[in-house]
N, C-alpha and C positions, 0 to 999 in steps of 0.2 A: 765346307768346302766340299763340291761332289762328281765325283767320279762316274763316268759310264760307264760298262760295261758290255758289251753286245754284240752278236753277231748267232752264225748258224754253229760256227765251230765248240761248240760247250765246254766243248776238255782244254781250251786254247785259253778259253776265258774261265773256266776253273782256277786251271796254273796260274793267269795273271792273279786272280785272289787271291788263292794262296799263299802268290805271293808278297800279295799290301797287306796280308794277317799274318806272316810271317818278319817281317817287318816290324810289324804291331811293335809287337809279341816281345824282338830282341829290343824294342827301345823301353816300354814298359812291360815289365815279365811278368807282374800279376796280373795281367790283360782284365781288370777286374771291371773295365769305361770297355771293352768290346761288345757286341750289343747285336742280334740278329732281331727282325722282325721282318716281319709273309703280309704285305701290303692284300695278297687272301683270306688272310687270320684274323687282324686286327684291321681297325678307321685309323682315320688318319688324323686325329687330334691324338690318339694312344701309342701313336706313333712320334706325333708332335712335345707329347710332354718328358719326351726322353732328354731334350733341349733343354728343361727348364731346368731339370734340374743339375742344383752343382757334383760337377764333378769330381772322387772321393782326390783331394790329395789336390788339386787342381787341373787332373792327369785326362788328356785330350781324349773326345773319346773317338771309338770306329765303329759305323750300324750300318751293317750291310745288311740293303735293304733285297728283294727278292720280290718276285708278279705281282710287280707296279703293273705293268702290261691288261691285265689281268678283273681289275677293280677299276671302273670308273670314274665314280667317287671320288679314287683314293687318286686321283691322276691328278680328275679334277684341283682339287682342296693342293694335292702340293703343287701345280704348274701356279698356285695362286701363292704360292707361296715361297718360289725357290731360290728369291731375289734372299730375304732374309735364312736362308739352308745353307747357301751360295757365299754369304757375310757369316755364317763362323766356324770359332777356330776349329773347333771336331770335325771328323771326316764324314762323307755317306759316301757309298757304296754302293749305288745303283746296279747289281748285279742280274742281268736278265738271260738264263739259258733256253731260253722258248724264244722265238720271232718274235721282235717288238715291231707292236703296225706304225710303220714311220712314215701315218696321213699324219699321227697327231699330233696338238699344236704340244705336246710338252716330251714327245720324240723330239722334236728340232729344238726344243732349249733342248735338252737336255745334248743333244751333240754342236750347240756350237760353245761348248764349253768344256772340262773335259773331262773327253771320249776316248778310247777303242773299242772297234768295229774288229770282227774276229772271223775269218770273212775260214772257206771250202779253201783249203790248201787245190791248189791244181797239180798237175800232174810231177813238173819235175821237182815245185817246190814241196810234194808230201814226201818227192823221193829222199830230198836231204833232209826230211824231218826224219825220219825213220834211217838215218843214219848217222845220225846224229844225237838221236837213242839206241842207237849200240853202243860209238863213240862215252855215250853216259857212262854207261853199264862194264867199257874198261877199271869203274875208280870204285866197282862196286868189291865188295875183299871175300873168297871165302879165304879159312884156314891162312888170313892174312896173308895172301897172293892173290895180285893186280889180275883180272882177267882180260885179254888182248881182245874182246873180242868184236866183232865184223863179222859182216853179211855177200857176197859176192853179187855180183849182177843180175845174173839166172834167181836167184832166189830172191833178188829184190821183187824182180818185176811176179813173179809168180807170190806170191806173200801179198803183193797190191791189187792181183788178181782176186784172187781167193778172199781176202779182208776191208778192199772198196778204199773208202776215205773213213771211216769211223778211229777217231783218231781212238780212245777207246779200247776198244776191241784189237784194233796195231798197234796199242802199250799194253795189255792184254797178255798179245802173242810173244811179243817184244821178249819182256821176260819170261813165259813159261821159252820160248829158243832157249835164251839166255843160261839158263837154270839147266836147261836138257847137256848142252853143247861149252859147258865150261870152259868155255877160254875160244873152244874150236870155233872157225869160221861154217857160222849156218851157211848151209847148199841148201842148192834143189831139192836133193833127194830130202834136206829136215822136213821144209816146208810140206813135202804132199806126205811124208811118214804124220807128222804133228800139228796142222794147217787144217782147219776144213773148208770148203772156198762156202761163201757165200752164197746163200741158196740163191739172190739175181743175176749172179754171176752164171750162175748154172742155164738156169734159164735162156739169159739172151744167149748160151748154145746151143738150148730149146731147140729155139722160134729163126734161129741162125740154117739146123737143122730138116727144122721144118720148111724157113722157104725156102731150099736148096731143094726139096722133095724127099730126101732123104729119108725113106720112113723107117730102115732100121737104128740109124743110127742117132733117132727123136728118140725112139724104144729105149732102146738102149740111157739114152740120158735120164727121160723116165724115171724110166727102171732106179739109175743111181743115187736118181731124187728119196724113192719109200726108201730103199737101201739104211741110205743115212739117215731110214727114221723123221725123215718132213713128210707130214701130215700132205693126203693128195688135193685136203679140201683150196689146203694153202697155194698147192705148186701152181692148182685152176686157175683161184684169184689169183696168182702169179701173173701166171701166163696170158687170165685178163684184162690182167691191167699194163702187162705192157701192148698186146692186141692193142687198145684203146686208145696207148699213143700213139702208136703206129698209125693206126687209123685218124687221128688224128693234124698229127705233121707231116701226114703221106696228103692230107685236104691241106695245107698253107702250100708245101711245094708246090703240089701240079697247079697252086696261084701264084707260084713266081715267086716267091719268095725266100727270102740269102736265113741260114740261120740265127742274127739277132733280131730281123723280123719276127722266125719262128719260138724265140725264147718269150717274144714277147706278149706277142697275139694267145700263145700259147698259153703260159703262167708253170706253165711245165719251168723244170730245173734244167741249169743250162748244162748240167752234168748228163744230163737227161732224153737231154733235145742231142744232144749231142751225137751219145751212142742212136739214140733211136731213126737219127736224120740218115746216117749209111744204110744202116739197114733198111730202110720199108720200099729202098728201088731193087730189093731180095721183087720185092709184091706187089701187084700193077690193082688199083684200089678196089677193085669188085670181091681181087679175091680177099683182101683184105676184110672187107664188112662181109663176106662168105665166111671166113676165119671165122672171125666174132659175131655173129650168127648163131654157130656152131654153137661156141663156148657156152652162149648167152641157155643155149635150150639140154645145152651135158646139163651144166649147172641144174634148172629148176629142176630135171629130172633126179637130181641127184637127190635134191630137198623136197621132192614128193615121193620119193622109195623107189622110185621106177626100175632104176640103178644102184648099182657096188661106181665107189669114185674114182678106189681101182680100174678095175672096167671102162668107166668111163672118158680113162686119160688115153685110156689103145683106143678108147671109139675114135676120140678127136684126131691124132692118127692117123687112123685108119679109111678120116671122110679128106684124109687130104690132098 
């Protein structure tokens, strides 16, 4: 049997993989026939040999295979033998933590069988996920005392604003907050005190200030980035990235395209297009081209040592 786990949400796909492995270990406590294989490090013949060896005590094997879509030759061989692999009593879990190429014949074949896609959670579902994570921590015992761990709505909104949709980071932040609060309700002040804002979230605030021609606020946001230890080179690169997206979305919107069409045409992630679509209304197309050109010129000046990076950021705001 072949199970295919894939999707952008690597956190939940890893959770599902761990669940399968844990279930296997419960039934077969020795776990002697639990095998991990990396298609990027072995050829298909070595992988296939695992199924030619009789398992000890006739135990069913569980084979976890990753990085199939990084090895074209492995893919071709896997596809050729997939019917045989599906007929084995052993279980093969193809786990792709990276984005799998959906155009390949192997992908289409795997998704016809037992498969599960893990898409990034949207706004409503990610709130539900975070709330469930806090609820699950009620079972954590501190000195044999169960926690009634919870988070109020204002704190939840701010946490998502700071950490975005990265479940790996959110899981870490939730555990940190739970340890600090020790059962008390997590409030907005706790988020401000213990969670560092995602730089991309803060960059949008900076760009919003630029769009409103509020130089003082834009400079204040830039200063906050630097005080938080963010590299000025990285800050500038993030601003450049966002303005490039604004240019792309603005151009397509001016052609009369709606949100769904822009997502398809631009190749940008739907979440990026959604945030950028409304922000680009603050700028004319000519303004966006001028600002992006200034960013490019300032970046070049930094690289040749003509100007210091921190000074260049101030100059960028001054040229609005």
